[in-house]
N, C-alpha and C positions, 0 to 999 in steps of 0.2 A: 585337797589346800591344808595346814597345820593351820593350828588358831591360836594363838596371843593369850595373858593373860586375862581372866575375867572376873569382875568382883559380883559378888551373890549383890540383888537384889534386897529390896523388905519387903516387895510383893515376895517372892522365892526362900529368903533368911528361916520362916518356916519352916520350912516340907524339907528342908537340907540339914532343918536340923532331927524332922520328926524321920530323915531318911537314916538317920546317923542309927539312929534306939532302935529305930523295926530290924535297919540288916544288924549289927553287933547280937540283938537280944529274938534276931526272930519275930518281934513284936512291933504293932502299928502304935502306940499307946502313948500324944505329940507332951512334951514337954508344958514346964502351964506358962514359958515365955519364951520367940522367938532372942536368940542370939545380938539385942542388940547393935554390936560394930562386931559382925561375926570373919575372920578373921579370909585374907586372901583365896581363893584358889585358883588355882592352873589350870587350863587345857590339858593332856595322856600327853605325857611326851613322845615324843613320833609316831602320834595318830593324825589321822588324814580328815577330810569331811567332801562328798559331792552334797550338792542339793538336787533335785531331782530338777527344778528352773533357775534358767540363770540367772544371770544376776540378785541374787539369793544377797546376804551379806553373813558373814557371821558373825554382828551386830543383832541381829535376829537369835542366835540361837548360844544357849546357854552350856556348855560341857566341859565338866571339869570334873579334874580325880577325888574322887574322895570318898579316901578306906572305910568301912572297901566297895570299894570299886569305884563306879563314874555317878554320878548323875547329872539328869538331862531335862532338859524344859526347849522344846523347838517353838520354830517361828514356821519356817514349811520346811518340809517332807527332804531327807537324804539319808544320807548313809554314812557310822563311822567308823574306823578301821586299823589297824595300822598293820604297814604294808607285808611283814614280818609274820604274819597270824596267816599259816598253808596247811590246807591238811589239801589229804588225799588218798588216792586206795582204800579201804578198809578205815571209816573213820566213825567218832561219835562226836559231834557237839557239844554240849551242852547253855542253856545261861536263866538265870536264877535273875530275874524282875518284877518290882511290886510297883506297876500304876497309881499313882492321888488323881485324886477328883476326877472326870474328863469332863464335867461338870455339860455331858446332854451331847457328849461328842462321839463318834462310835471313828475317831481313825484308829489305825493300828501302829503293831509294831511289835516287832518281834530280829530277826537275825539271818543273815545270808551266806552264803557258800559259794562256792566256783567267781572267785570277783576274779578277772580280766580285766588291765587296761583301763585302771576304774576314777583314771582321769583323764582318759584320751574320749575321742567318737566314736568310736571303740565301744565305751564300758560291755560287758557280762558277766550276770552271773542268776544266781537261784536262790528265791530267797521263803519266807515262811512266818508269818504275821498269824499276828492276835489283834481279835477284835471289843470291845465294846461288846453286852448282848452276847456272848458265849461262841465268840465263832471263828473258825481255819481260814487260811487262805493258801495256798500254795502260790506262784507267780511266777514266772522267769522276765527280762531287763540283754536288750539286746538294744545298744545307741541308742537311741530315741523312743524307741518301740519295745512294748512287753505281752509276754502274753498270760491267761490263763493254766492252769495243769491241775488243780480241784480251786473249785470257787468259792464259794464264801461257806458251809458249812457247820449249824453246829454241835453245839459238844457237852457233856453232861463236865465234862475234865476240868474243860476253863473256869474261870472265876473271876467274873464279871467283878464289878465295883461297884451294880448295883447288888450286887446276891454273897458280899464279901461277907465274915461273923460282922456282926454288931461291934465286939470289942476291936475292928481293925481300922484305921483308916489309910487304911492300902489293900489291891489287890494283890494278890502273889502269886506268879504261877510262875513253872519252872520248866522252860522252853526243849525241848533234845530231835537230832536229827539221827541215827544210824545208817551208811551206807556204805553197805554192803557185797558184791559182788557187782549187780544189775539191779539192781533193789535198796531201795529209798523209803527209812521206814522215820513218819513225826510225834512225836511222843505231846503232850501236856502235864503234869502233875504226875508223870508215873505212865502212865493209858497210853495208850497207841489210839492214836484217832487219828490219822493218815499211813499208808505204802504204796509205792508203789515200783514201775522200774526206771532208773537209773534216763536210760532210754540216754537219749540225746539231750537229757537236757543239763546245763554248768554244776561240775559239784567236785572238781580238782583246784583248787584255785587260794586269795584269800575269803578268807573266813569275816566277819565283824558283823555290826547292830545297825538297822533301819528303825531310823521312828518317825513317825509321817504327820502333820499341821499338829500343832499347837496341842501334845502333852507335856504331861510333867510328869516323867521317873529317874527314878534307883535301881541302874545296874548293875550288885553286888557284886557278878562274876559273871564268865561267860570263858567256861572250858575244854580241851579238846585234848582228845585221846585213842589212840588204837584200838580199834578193837579186841575184844580178848587178854586187856592189857590195864593195868594201872594207869586212871584220868588225870593228864596234868594239868592242873590249874593255869592260867596262864593271867598273871597277877598288872591289876589295872597303873599306867600310866610308870611302865617300865618295861625295857626290852620281852615281846612273850614271845616264850621258847617254841619256835618254828615246831610243825606236828610231828613227828614221828612214826614214819610209812613203815 
């Protein structure tokens, strides 16, 4: 479901300004004041959204291109993707995410792979998520059903908002998945946190972002690349380059 042009509300204007600064400078020092009249920001061209809950409205989602990357403030849980972003064979997916204050909520965020029929009744994908408290999850979806591959597991590599450096206003995490042969390996901030067999998991197909309820994020990158070759950045708001198999 493509989205309309959206305007930042006063409640997220400061977050957007901070996100710009941290994405550009890799720090999280907020400006002295928010923009009083921030410019119109647009839904990323060509991207699509699917909510978990039928009947959810795009009015409850703030998803805009804000170079470098995307800024996302959710109501209901959802996935967002460009249908031309496809990975297959042996590949690596990586994304860099800055989490703003979750206000005590432990909702999850991350990415999915193996997407198929994403707007249909038989939607299918495998997803890799983090949540506040320093835990990760591996799960699959098929139609309306989900199945746990690896339940919530703590790992010291995951940066929580509560344990971020004092000079930061966001928690930065870099998530990566490597698929080679029949093995999957999931990394956070350069450390492997999980590995398992590819087996019957859905891995070849569309990849994109997954964000659960009421979170405020800035995703600076989502990258795809063939293993044993240079990674290729997928620019937000532009037509992503199909994965190189």
